[in-house]
N, C-alpha and C positions, 0 to 999 in steps of 0.2 A: 504494500500500500504506500509506504513512504517513497519508494522508487517511482511509482506511478505518479504521485503528487509532484515530485521534483521534475519529472519529465514534462508534465503539463505546464509547470511553472517556467521551465526553460523555453518551451515552445511559445508560451504567451509572451515572454520577453522578446524573443526573436520576431514574432509577428508584430508586436507593438513598435519595434524599432526599424521595421522594413516598410518600404513603400508598397501599397496594394498592387497586386497582380504583376509583381516583378520578381526577378531573382536578386538575391543579395549575398555577398560573401559573408561568411560567418567566422572566418579566421582559423579554419581547420584544414590541415594538409595531410597527405599520406604519400610518402616517398616511394614505397614499394608495396607489392601485394601481400607480402608476408608479415607486415607489421601493422600495428593499430594506428588509426588517425591520431594526429597530435595538434594541439593548439599552437598557433604562431608564437604566443607568449605564455608564460607560466600562469597557472591559476584558473584555467578553464574547467568546466564540469566534465565528468566522464563522457567521452564521445558516444558511449553506448546509450546515454540518456537522450541523445538527439533523435528527433523524429525522422529517421532514414526512410526512404521510399520502400525498400525491401527489408523485411524482418524475418528471421533474425539477421542482423547485419553481416554482410560479407562485402568486401571492397568492390569486386567486379560486378556483382549484382546491383550495386549502387552507383555504377557509372565509372568507377576507377579504371584508369588505363595509364600507360606510360605518358600519355599526353593530357590526361584529365586527372590532376592530383589535388585540386582545391575544392573544398566543399562549399556549396551555395544552397540557400534556402529559397524555395518557391513559395512566396506569400500570396495566397489566393483568398477571395472573399469568404469561402467556407473553410474555417480554420482546420477542420478535421481532414481536409484534402491537401493541406500544406505539407511539404516534405523537404528533406535535405538530400542532395545528390552531388556527385563529383562532376566538375566541369573543367575544361582547360583553364589554367590560371591566368592566361593573357586576355580573356574575354572582358570587355568593358561593361561591368555591371555595378550596381550599388554595393556599398559596404556598410554593415552595422558595427564594424570594428572601430577601435580607436585608430585614427589616421596618423600613422607614423611610418617611417621607411621600412620597418621590419615586417609590416603587414601586407605590403604590396609585392607582387611578383617582381623579380629583378628584370625590369622591362628592357634593359640593355642586353640581357642574355637572349631575348626573343627578337632582337633586331628592330625593336620599335623606337628606340632612341639611339642616336649616334653620339656617343660620348668619346670624343677624341681629345 
């Protein structure tokens, strides 16, 4: 019961801080298929508490691939239909995270910025 309440609380926070009917970065990444998702900064909730599309959570079933390593939440008007899914980190979508250099993909690694 405690875990279910916490999961609902986390989803409510994400929904409240996301624009309606859009994807938003939540600050979770996963570098390879064999490890668990991790927060970009310390202090995040257990990623198992996130409302992933496919349950029980497995990376590949939730969109993870070598090119889709960042988790985003789809905020839709019916909150029970909202979910989190892996997308390519270089997609330009909203973020509910604190905006600092550690939370953005290294855009120069993707050829989006020419830093010479």
